[in-house]
BALOBA-1460 file (C-alpha; in Angstrom, 3 decimals):
// residues 320
<rec num="1" residu="m" x="0.000" y="0.000" z="0.000"/>
<rec num="2" residu="k" x="1.277" y="3.455" z="-0.983"/>
<rec num="3" residu="s" x="2.412" y="5.634" z="1.933"/>
<rec num="4" residu="f" x="0.833" y="9.068" z="2.086"/>
<rec num="5" residu="f" x="3.450" y="10.256" z="4.559"/>
<rec num="6" residu="r" x="6.591" y="9.657" z="2.520"/>
<rec num="7" residu="p" x="8.845" y="12.774" z="2.772"/>
<rec num="8" residu="s" x="8.436" y="13.583" z="-0.933"/>
<rec num="9" residu="n" x="4.650" y="13.328" z="-0.590"/>
<rec num="10" residu="i" x="4.562" y="15.598" z="2.472"/>
<rec num="11" residu="l" x="6.683" y="18.116" z="0.563"/>
<rec num="12" residu="f" x="4.239" y="17.823" z="-2.348"/>
<rec num="13" residu="y" x="1.303" y="18.671" z="-0.059"/>
<rec num="14" residu="f" x="3.142" y="21.654" z="1.410"/>
<rec num="15" residu="l" x="4.310" y="23.087" z="-1.914"/>
<rec num="16" residu="s" x="0.889" y="22.614" z="-3.512"/>
<rec num="17" residu="a" x="-0.856" y="24.498" z="-0.704"/>
<rec num="18" residu="i" x="1.684" y="27.350" z="-0.601"/>
<rec num="19" residu="v" x="1.890" y="27.842" z="-4.387"/>
<rec num="20" residu="f" x="-1.870" y="27.849" z="-4.827"/>
<rec num="21" residu="f" x="-2.228" y="30.182" z="-1.866"/>
<rec num="22" residu="f" x="-0.240" y="32.669" z="-3.962"/>
<rec num="23" residu="v" x="-2.363" y="31.794" z="-7.008"/>
<rec num="24" residu="g" x="-5.496" y="32.649" z="-5.010"/>
<rec num="25" residu="l" x="-4.026" y="35.972" z="-3.910"/>
<rec num="26" residu="f" x="-3.069" y="36.951" z="-7.448"/>
<rec num="27" residu="f" x="-6.462" y="35.881" z="-8.791"/>
<rec num="28" residu="a" x="-8.204" y="38.071" z="-6.197"/>
<rec num="29" residu="a" x="-5.944" y="41.004" z="-7.107"/>
<rec num="30" residu="l" x="-6.531" y="40.594" z="-10.852"/>
<rec num="31" residu="t" x="-10.310" y="40.391" z="-10.469"/>
<rec num="32" residu="g" x="-10.421" y="43.326" z="-8.011"/>
<rec num="33" residu="a" x="-12.096" y="41.215" z="-5.330"/>
<rec num="34" residu="g" x="-10.892" y="43.395" z="-2.453"/>
<rec num="35" residu="k" x="-10.994" y="46.821" z="-4.083"/>
<rec num="36" residu="g" x="-13.237" y="49.441" z="-2.535"/>
<rec num="37" residu="q" x="-13.735" y="47.330" z="0.597"/>
<rec num="38" residu="g" x="-11.548" y="49.370" z="2.944"/>
<rec num="39" residu="l" x="-10.064" y="47.321" z="5.754"/>
<rec num="40" residu="a" x="-12.128" y="44.295" z="4.680"/>
<rec num="41" residu="g" x="-10.324" y="44.215" z="1.320"/>
<rec num="42" residu="g" x="-7.235" y="42.500" z="2.742"/>
<rec num="43" residu="a" x="-9.340" y="39.859" z="4.479"/>
<rec num="44" residu="i" x="-11.207" y="39.115" z="1.238"/>
<rec num="45" residu="v" x="-7.976" y="38.669" z="-0.715"/>
<rec num="46" residu="f" x="-6.541" y="36.452" z="2.047"/>
<rec num="47" residu="f" x="-9.714" y="34.327" z="1.975"/>
<rec num="48" residu="y" x="-9.208" y="33.699" z="-1.749"/>
<rec num="49" residu="g" x="-5.692" y="32.462" z="-0.990"/>
<rec num="50" residu="i" x="-6.884" y="30.152" z="1.803"/>
<rec num="51" residu="v" x="-9.609" y="28.627" z="-0.376"/>
<rec num="52" residu="a" x="-7.176" y="28.016" z="-3.252"/>
<rec num="53" residu="a" x="-4.634" y="26.464" z="-0.868"/>
<rec num="54" residu="g" x="-7.268" y="24.184" z="0.670"/>
<rec num="55" residu="i" x="-8.457" y="22.943" z="-2.717"/>
<rec num="56" residu="a" x="-4.857" y="22.349" z="-3.859"/>
<rec num="57" residu="l" x="-4.066" y="20.392" z="-0.705"/>
<rec num="58" residu="v" x="-7.046" y="18.070" z="-1.182"/>
<rec num="59" residu="v" x="-6.172" y="17.539" z="-4.861"/>
<rec num="60" residu="a" x="-2.518" y="16.823" z="-3.937"/>
<rec num="61" residu="i" x="-3.509" y="14.177" z="-1.366"/>
<rec num="62" residu="i" x="-5.745" y="12.461" z="-3.919"/>
<rec num="63" residu="a" x="-3.121" y="12.744" z="-6.682"/>
<rec num="64" residu="v" x="-0.445" y="11.020" z="-4.560"/>
<rec num="65" residu="r" x="-2.566" y="7.877" z="-4.597"/>
<rec num="66" residu="y" x="-2.155" y="7.592" z="-8.390"/>
<rec num="67" residu="l" x="1.242" y="9.215" z="-9.064"/>
<rec num="68" residu="e" x="4.544" y="7.379" z="-9.239"/>
<rec num="69" residu="a" x="7.210" y="8.550" z="-6.795"/>
<rec num="70" residu="s" x="9.296" y="9.932" z="-9.666"/>
<rec num="71" residu="r" x="6.332" y="12.037" z="-10.824"/>
<rec num="72" residu="v" x="5.829" y="13.428" z="-7.331"/>
<rec num="73" residu="i" x="9.498" y="14.452" z="-7.213"/>
<rec num="74" residu="l" x="9.149" y="16.133" z="-10.639"/>
<rec num="75" residu="f" x="6.072" y="18.058" z="-9.512"/>
<rec num="76" residu="n" x="7.932" y="19.098" z="-6.363"/>
<rec num="77" residu="k" x="10.675" y="20.637" z="-8.502"/>
<rec num="78" residu="i" x="8.125" y="22.509" z="-10.664"/>
<rec num="79" residu="l" x="6.228" y="23.766" z="-7.629"/>
<rec num="80" residu="g" x="9.504" y="24.803" z="-5.983"/>
<rec num="81" residu="v" x="10.426" y="26.941" z="-9.000"/>
<rec num="82" residu="l" x="6.933" y="28.489" z="-9.025"/>
<rec num="83" residu="l" x="7.174" y="29.248" z="-5.310"/>
<rec num="84" residu="l" x="10.516" y="30.959" z="-5.853"/>
<rec num="85" residu="l" x="9.060" y="33.066" z="-8.700"/>
<rec num="86" residu="f" x="6.039" y="34.057" z="-6.626"/>
<rec num="87" residu="t" x="8.280" y="35.015" z="-3.701"/>
<rec num="88" residu="v" x="10.579" y="37.161" z="-5.862"/>
<rec num="89" residu="f" x="7.612" y="38.844" z="-7.548"/>
<rec num="90" residu="s" x="5.933" y="39.543" z="-4.194"/>
<rec num="91" residu="i" x="9.104" y="41.139" z="-2.814"/>
<rec num="92" residu="y" x="9.443" y="43.240" z="-5.969"/>
<rec num="93" residu="r" x="5.803" y="44.392" z="-5.709"/>
<rec num="94" residu="f" x="6.244" y="45.277" z="-2.044"/>
<rec num="95" residu="i" x="9.335" y="47.383" z="-2.755"/>
<rec num="96" residu="s" x="7.602" y="49.078" z="-5.705"/>
<rec num="97" residu="m" x="4.551" y="49.952" z="-3.593"/>
<rec num="98" residu="e" x="6.726" y="51.432" z="-0.873"/>
<rec num="99" residu="k" x="8.415" y="53.716" z="-3.409"/>
<rec num="100" residu="r" x="5.241" y="54.799" z="-5.235"/>
<rec num="101" residu="p" x="5.065" y="58.619" z="-5.427"/>
<rec num="102" residu="d" x="1.283" y="58.555" z="-4.910"/>
<rec num="103" residu="k" x="1.535" y="56.541" z="-1.685"/>
<rec num="104" residu="p" x="0.193" y="58.892" z="1.039"/>
<rec num="105" residu="e" x="3.228" y="58.879" z="3.318"/>
<rec num="106" residu="n" x="5.562" y="59.363" z="0.350"/>
<rec num="107" residu="a" x="3.472" y="62.279" z="-0.829"/>
<rec num="108" residu="l" x="3.695" y="64.280" z="2.391"/>
<rec num="109" residu="p" x="6.675" y="66.466" z="1.393"/>
<rec num="110" residu="r" x="5.187" y="67.354" z="-1.987"/>
<rec num="111" residu="k" x="4.009" y="70.914" z="-2.288"/>
<rec num="112" residu="t" x="1.426" y="70.033" z="-4.885"/>
<rec num="113" residu="t" x="-0.862" y="68.257" z="-2.428"/>
<rec num="114" residu="v" x="-2.483" y="70.458" z="0.191"/>
<rec num="115" residu="p" x="-0.586" y="73.674" z="1.042"/>
<rec num="116" residu="a" x="-1.641" y="75.398" z="-2.159"/>
<rec num="117" residu="v" x="-5.335" y="74.805" z="-1.490"/>
<rec num="118" residu="p" x="-6.306" y="76.987" z="1.483"/>
<rec num="119" residu="a" x="-5.223" y="80.258" z="-0.106"/>
<rec num="120" residu="i" x="-7.975" y="80.035" z="-2.695"/>
<rec num="121" residu="a" x="-10.368" y="77.793" z="-0.807"/>
<rec num="122" residu="i" x="-10.998" y="79.641" z="2.454"/>
<rec num="123" residu="s" x="-12.434" y="82.885" z="1.177"/>
<rec num="124" residu="h" x="-15.715" y="83.280" z="-0.609"/>
<rec num="125" residu="t" x="-16.052" y="86.764" z="-2.075"/>
<rec num="126" residu="p" x="-17.863" y="88.236" z="-5.056"/>
<rec num="127" residu="a" x="-14.533" y="88.623" z="-6.838"/>
<rec num="128" residu="l" x="-13.805" y="84.934" z="-6.482"/>
<rec num="129" residu="q" x="-17.280" y="84.006" z="-7.607"/>
<rec num="130" residu="r" x="-16.744" y="85.970" z="-10.798"/>
<rec num="131" residu="q" x="-13.600" y="84.059" z="-11.741"/>
<rec num="132" residu="s" x="-13.315" y="82.717" z="-15.288"/>
<rec num="133" residu="y" x="-14.768" y="79.331" z="-14.369"/>
<rec num="134" residu="q" x="-18.186" y="79.485" z="-12.737"/>
<rec num="135" residu="p" x="-19.043" y="76.211" z="-10.961"/>
<rec num="136" residu="p" x="-22.634" y="74.979" z="-11.229"/>
<rec num="137" residu="m" x="-24.881" y="75.846" z="-8.336"/>
<rec num="138" residu="g" x="-25.428" y="72.165" z="-7.647"/>
<rec num="139" residu="l" x="-27.393" y="70.809" z="-4.706"/>
<rec num="140" residu="g" x="-25.331" y="71.991" z="-1.774"/>
<rec num="141" residu="m" x="-22.133" y="71.024" z="0.032"/>
<rec num="142" residu="l" x="-20.572" y="67.692" z="0.961"/>
<rec num="143" residu="v" x="-18.822" y="67.302" z="4.308"/>
<rec num="144" residu="p" x="-16.370" y="64.341" z="4.274"/>
<rec num="145" residu="g" x="-16.491" y="62.214" z="7.410"/>
<rec num="146" residu="f" x="-12.898" y="62.920" z="8.392"/>
<rec num="147" residu="y" x="-13.549" y="62.163" z="12.069"/>
<rec num="148" residu="d" x="-14.957" y="58.716" z="11.297"/>
<rec num="149" residu="f" x="-12.804" y="57.676" z="8.335"/>
<rec num="150" residu="n" x="-9.080" y="58.013" z="7.668"/>
<rec num="151" residu="v" x="-9.501" y="57.744" z="3.890"/>
<rec num="152" residu="i" x="-12.136" y="59.115" z="1.515"/>
<rec num="153" residu="y" x="-11.850" y="57.513" z="-1.924"/>
<rec num="154" residu="f" x="-12.516" y="59.264" z="-5.232"/>
<rec num="155" residu="y" x="-14.098" y="57.306" z="-8.081"/>
<rec num="156" residu="g" x="-14.198" y="58.011" z="-11.809"/>
<rec num="157" residu="n" x="-16.637" y="56.727" z="-14.413"/>
<rec num="158" residu="l" x="-19.192" y="54.550" z="-12.686"/>
<rec num="159" residu="n" x="-21.710" y="51.868" z="-13.404"/>
<rec num="160" residu="l" x="-24.417" y="53.159" z="-11.086"/>
<rec num="161" residu="k" x="-26.111" y="49.759" z="-11.139"/>
<rec num="162" residu="k" x="-23.174" y="48.292" z="-9.211"/>
<rec num="163" residu="p" x="-22.421" y="48.871" z="-5.494"/>
<rec num="164" residu="v" x="-19.427" y="50.807" z="-4.211"/>
<rec num="165" residu="s" x="-17.551" y="47.578" z="-3.451"/>
<rec num="166" residu="e" x="-17.361" y="46.709" z="-7.164"/>
<rec num="167" residu="h" x="-15.659" y="49.964" z="-8.164"/>
<rec num="168" residu="a" x="-11.928" y="50.741" z="-8.011"/>
<rec num="169" residu="p" x="-11.006" y="54.197" z="-6.639"/>
<rec num="170" residu="t" x="-8.907" y="56.534" z="-8.770"/>
<rec num="171" residu="d" x="-7.437" y="58.544" z="-5.879"/>
<rec num="172" residu="s" x="-8.105" y="59.486" z="-2.285"/>
<rec num="173" residu="l" x="-8.018" y="61.974" z="0.567"/>
<rec num="174" residu="v" x="-6.031" y="60.743" z="3.573"/>
<rec num="175" residu="f" x="-6.510" y="62.298" z="7.002"/>
<rec num="176" residu="k" x="-4.339" y="62.140" z="10.096"/>
<rec num="177" residu="r" x="-4.833" y="63.273" z="13.682"/>
<rec num="178" residu="s" x="-2.411" y="65.394" z="15.639"/>
<rec num="179" residu="e" x="-2.449" y="67.609" z="18.702"/>
<rec num="180" residu="r" x="-3.890" y="70.328" z="16.467"/>
<rec num="181" residu="g" x="-6.820" y="68.138" z="15.387"/>
<rec num="182" residu="v" x="-7.538" y="66.575" z="12.001"/>
<rec num="183" residu="e" x="-5.164" y="67.353" z="9.125"/>
<rec num="184" residu="i" x="-4.905" y="66.246" z="5.518"/>
<rec num="185" residu="a" x="-1.959" y="63.854" z="5.135"/>
<rec num="186" residu="y" x="-2.431" y="63.444" z="1.398"/>
<rec num="187" residu="a" x="-4.598" y="64.990" z="-1.301"/>
<rec num="188" residu="p" x="-4.345" y="64.763" z="-5.094"/>
<rec num="189" residu="p" x="-2.560" y="67.747" z="-6.677"/>
<rec num="190" residu="w" x="-5.779" y="68.684" z="-8.480"/>
<rec num="191" residu="f" x="-7.891" y="68.827" z="-5.308"/>
<rec num="192" residu="v" x="-9.257" y="72.355" z="-4.783"/>
<rec num="193" residu="p" x="-12.475" y="72.174" z="-2.719"/>
<rec num="194" residu="a" x="-15.008" y="74.954" z="-2.280"/>
<rec num="195" residu="h" x="-13.789" y="75.665" z="1.274"/>
<rec num="196" residu="l" x="-10.931" y="74.272" z="3.340"/>
<rec num="197" residu="k" x="-9.987" y="75.347" z="6.856"/>
<rec num="198" residu="l" x="-9.580" y="72.230" z="8.965"/>
<rec num="199" residu="d" x="-8.535" y="74.120" z="12.099"/>
<rec num="200" residu="y" x="-12.196" y="75.210" z="12.106"/>
<rec num="201" residu="d" x="-13.408" y="71.736" z="11.006"/>
<rec num="202" residu="v" x="-14.296" y="73.195" z="7.617"/>
<rec num="203" residu="l" x="-14.018" y="71.078" z="4.477"/>
<rec num="204" residu="f" x="-16.866" y="71.697" z="2.039"/>
<rec num="205" residu="i" x="-17.069" y="70.302" z="-1.494"/>
<rec num="206" residu="r" x="-19.798" y="71.341" z="-3.920"/>
<rec num="207" residu="i" x="-22.326" y="68.599" z="-4.758"/>
<rec num="208" residu="v" x="-23.443" y="68.150" z="-8.369"/>
<rec num="209" residu="s" x="-25.690" y="65.081" z="-8.107"/>
<rec num="210" residu="v" x="-26.753" y="62.448" z="-5.589"/>
<rec num="211" residu="h" x="-27.171" y="58.692" z="-6.078"/>
<rec num="212" residu="s" x="-28.221" y="56.037" z="-3.584"/>
<rec num="213" residu="d" x="-24.574" y="54.896" z="-3.211"/>
<rec num="214" residu="f" x="-22.512" y="57.808" z="-4.599"/>
<rec num="215" residu="i" x="-22.288" y="61.576" z="-4.525"/>
<rec num="216" residu="e" x="-20.924" y="63.475" z="-7.525"/>
<rec num="217" residu="i" x="-18.814" y="66.460" z="-6.461"/>
<rec num="218" residu="v" x="-16.676" y="69.258" z="-7.901"/>
<rec num="219" residu="v" x="-13.162" y="68.361" z="-6.722"/>
<rec num="220" residu="n" x="-11.516" y="71.386" z="-8.359"/>
<rec num="221" residu="k" x="-13.496" y="74.609" z="-8.166"/>
<rec num="222" residu="t" x="-11.104" y="76.385" z="-10.541"/>
<rec num="223" residu="n" x="-11.712" y="74.133" z="-13.561"/>
<rec num="224" residu="g" x="-14.815" y="72.113" z="-12.710"/>
<rec num="225" residu="q" x="-13.159" y="68.691" z="-12.443"/>
<rec num="226" residu="r" x="-15.574" y="66.168" z="-10.950"/>
<rec num="227" residu="a" x="-15.416" y="62.856" z="-9.118"/>
<rec num="228" residu="y" x="-17.639" y="60.539" z="-7.089"/>
<rec num="229" residu="v" x="-17.386" y="59.587" z="-3.414"/>
<rec num="230" residu="d" x="-19.038" y="56.945" z="-1.274"/>
<rec num="231" residu="r" x="-22.258" y="58.418" z="0.114"/>
<rec num="232" residu="d" x="-21.910" y="56.510" z="3.391"/>
<rec num="233" residu="k" x="-18.613" y="58.237" z="4.232"/>
<rec num="234" residu="s" x="-19.803" y="61.831" z="3.901"/>
<rec num="235" residu="k" x="-22.631" y="64.093" z="4.995"/>
<rec num="236" residu="i" x="-24.840" y="66.027" z="2.600"/>
<rec num="237" residu="k" x="-25.770" y="69.610" z="3.416"/>
<rec num="238" residu="y" x="-28.300" y="70.777" z="0.888"/>
<rec num="239" residu="w" x="-28.255" y="74.497" z="0.222"/>
<rec num="240" residu="p" x="-30.990" y="75.537" z="2.691"/>
<rec num="241" residu="e" x="-29.348" y="73.611" z="5.540"/>
<rec num="242" residu="f" x="-25.879" y="74.869" z="4.613"/>
<rec num="243" residu="l" x="-26.829" y="78.518" z="4.187"/>
<rec num="244" residu="l" x="-28.622" y="78.642" z="7.536"/>
<rec num="245" residu="t" x="-25.360" y="77.757" z="9.321"/>
<rec num="246" residu="i" x="-23.133" y="80.448" z="7.809"/>
<rec num="247" residu="n" x="-22.248" y="83.852" z="9.218"/>
<rec num="248" residu="s" x="-23.680" y="86.278" z="6.655"/>
<rec num="249" residu="v" x="-24.871" y="86.646" z="3.066"/>
<rec num="250" residu="e" x="-24.828" y="89.405" z="0.482"/>
<rec num="251" residu="p" x="-26.650" y="89.771" z="-2.846"/>
<rec num="252" residu="l" x="-24.292" y="89.377" z="-5.795"/>
<rec num="253" residu="y" x="-25.922" y="92.387" z="-7.446"/>
<rec num="254" residu="p" x="-27.716" y="94.436" z="-4.748"/>
<rec num="255" residu="q" x="-29.212" y="96.832" z="-7.308"/>
<rec num="256" residu="n" x="-31.065" y="93.950" z="-8.970"/>
<rec num="257" residu="n" x="-31.796" y="91.994" z="-5.799"/>
<rec num="258" residu="p" x="-32.533" y="94.434" z="-2.955"/>
<rec num="259" residu="v" x="-33.867" y="93.501" z="0.463"/>
<rec num="260" residu="r" x="-37.667" y="93.469" z="0.355"/>
<rec num="261" residu="v" x="-40.334" y="93.480" z="3.045"/>
<rec num="262" residu="k" x="-41.948" y="90.288" z="1.712"/>
<rec num="263" residu="p" x="-40.789" y="87.306" z="-0.421"/>
<rec num="264" residu="l" x="-42.315" y="88.790" z="-3.558"/>
<rec num="265" residu="s" x="-40.563" y="90.366" z="-6.533"/>
<rec num="266" residu="h" x="-42.988" y="93.324" z="-6.476"/>
<rec num="267" residu="a" x="-42.872" y="93.849" z="-2.673"/>
<rec num="268" residu="g" x="-41.638" y="97.077" z="-1.178"/>
<rec num="269" residu="l" x="-37.962" y="97.681" z="-0.436"/>
<rec num="270" residu="v" x="-36.363" y="97.787" z="2.995"/>
<rec num="271" residu="s" x="-34.704" y="101.174" z="3.334"/>
<rec num="272" residu="t" x="-32.855" y="100.561" z="6.611"/>
<rec num="273" residu="p" x="-29.053" y="100.796" z="6.162"/>
<rec num="274" residu="y" x="-27.235" y="97.663" z="7.306"/>
<rec num="275" residu="s" x="-23.763" y="96.149" z="7.457"/>
<rec num="276" residu="f" x="-24.548" y="92.419" z="7.376"/>
<rec num="277" residu="l" x="-27.383" y="90.096" z="6.435"/>
<rec num="278" residu="k" x="-27.821" y="86.984" z="8.590"/>
<rec num="279" residu="p" x="-29.904" y="84.104" z="7.148"/>
<rec num="280" residu="l" x="-32.969" y="83.247" z="9.229"/>
<rec num="281" residu="k" x="-35.260" y="81.157" z="7.044"/>
<rec num="282" residu="i" x="-35.396" y="79.813" z="3.489"/>
<rec num="283" residu="s" x="-38.586" y="79.332" z="1.526"/>
<rec num="284" residu="n" x="-38.165" y="78.180" z="-2.067"/>
<rec num="285" residu="q" x="-36.192" y="80.904" z="-3.866"/>
<rec num="286" residu="w" x="-36.425" y="83.405" z="-1.031"/>
<rec num="287" residu="m" x="-34.364" y="83.845" z="2.121"/>
<rec num="288" residu="q" x="-35.489" y="85.741" z="5.168"/>
<rec num="289" residu="v" x="-32.592" y="87.723" z="6.610"/>
<rec num="290" residu="e" x="-31.877" y="89.743" z="9.716"/>
<rec num="291" residu="l" x="-30.352" y="93.156" z="9.100"/>
<rec num="292" residu="l" x="-27.347" y="93.703" z="11.358"/>
<rec num="293" residu="g" x="-25.477" y="96.917" z="11.972"/>
<rec num="294" residu="d" x="-22.015" y="97.562" z="13.375"/>
<rec num="295" residu="g" x="-21.520" y="95.444" z="16.476"/>
<rec num="296" residu="f" x="-24.054" y="92.992" z="15.037"/>
<rec num="297" residu="k" x="-26.971" y="94.985" z="16.417"/>
<rec num="298" residu="s" x="-30.298" y="93.863" z="14.951"/>
<rec num="299" residu="l" x="-31.949" y="96.518" z="12.791"/>
<rec num="300" residu="g" x="-34.905" y="94.557" z="11.461"/>
<rec num="301" residu="q" x="-35.710" y="91.835" z="8.958"/>
<rec num="302" residu="g" x="-36.340" y="91.430" z="5.252"/>
<rec num="303" residu="w" x="-36.257" y="89.050" z="2.293"/>
<rec num="304" residu="i" x="-33.854" y="88.511" z="-0.610"/>
<rec num="305" residu="r" x="-33.954" y="86.080" z="-3.507"/>
<rec num="306" residu="w" x="-31.067" y="83.646" z="-2.984"/>
<rec num="307" residu="q" x="-31.369" y="81.567" z="-6.192"/>
<rec num="308" residu="e" x="-33.222" y="81.631" z="-9.489"/>
<rec num="309" residu="n" x="-33.235" y="79.260" z="-12.474"/>
<rec num="310" residu="g" x="-30.442" y="77.159" z="-10.984"/>
<rec num="311" residu="k" x="-28.121" y="80.131" z="-10.352"/>
<rec num="312" residu="m" x="-26.937" y="81.438" z="-7.014"/>
<rec num="313" residu="l" x="-27.821" y="85.106" z="-6.520"/>
<rec num="314" residu="i" x="-25.863" y="85.625" z="-3.301"/>
<rec num="315" residu="t" x="-22.380" y="85.352" z="-1.906"/>
<rec num="316" residu="y" x="-21.777" y="84.206" z="1.639"/>
<rec num="317" residu="s" x="-19.173" y="84.374" z="4.366"/>
<rec num="318" residu="l" x="-18.441" y="81.385" z="6.567"/>
<rec num="319" residu="f" x="-16.712" y="83.437" z="9.229"/>
<rec num="320" residu="s" x="-17.185" y="86.900" z="10.684"/>
């Protein structure tokens, strides 16, 4: 009776399991099985390797029953060469990944990531709104969940019939925590959000469209570049909700959009001089505002039209 525990047979079992463990890993990587799964992605890829190794081990035990000893030794040599190739390739891939310029920790010293953003992202003035590129009004602002997630992935062209887990990200935002709070550790060089001032917990990105799984956003307010993000990792602030949290507003063209006593285009004008307008209530295209003087003293109330035909008619200030 053939011995299943001959040294060459035991080696055959071991090599079969190890080699096909690598085969399972590479198959999972090629098919994108773990992409878009966050921390679960590694576990999914590892599971593929375990399943492949288990199947190979069972097949090897059965095969030993019918193979001549010389054949087993030959297969051991072939599997040994394959194991060596897989090991060399894995080491090469690991070294290559560590040296990738787009790897977040390698990107930290680059000046094209984040430092250039705040200078144009913090302020929101009429002059900036009249820049050469005029972003669409959209639906409101997206607030990435940087306190709950270390990475927010960007996605390109999507098949909206497929879930997030079946899409591969094109880039990402990486956050880190320090004694100063949350900071951006890595951002793509093209990332220019609507507003960025993380020392005030401010990171707002204009929303273009909303899907059950994704949110389409303007990731560069200077040229209109767009991307998608996972809806579950961000908060949506539609315009009414967003505008009611800001410090003050101002009509883009006060002569064409004066403060009125009622939310009607033919209503009388409010003649009280004021320094600031604070949002109080939004009803369709109209916004009720409080007139504030120097020292933020209340001088009365009125109404202005804040949007019309999909165009914003006001500017706003996030801070005093």
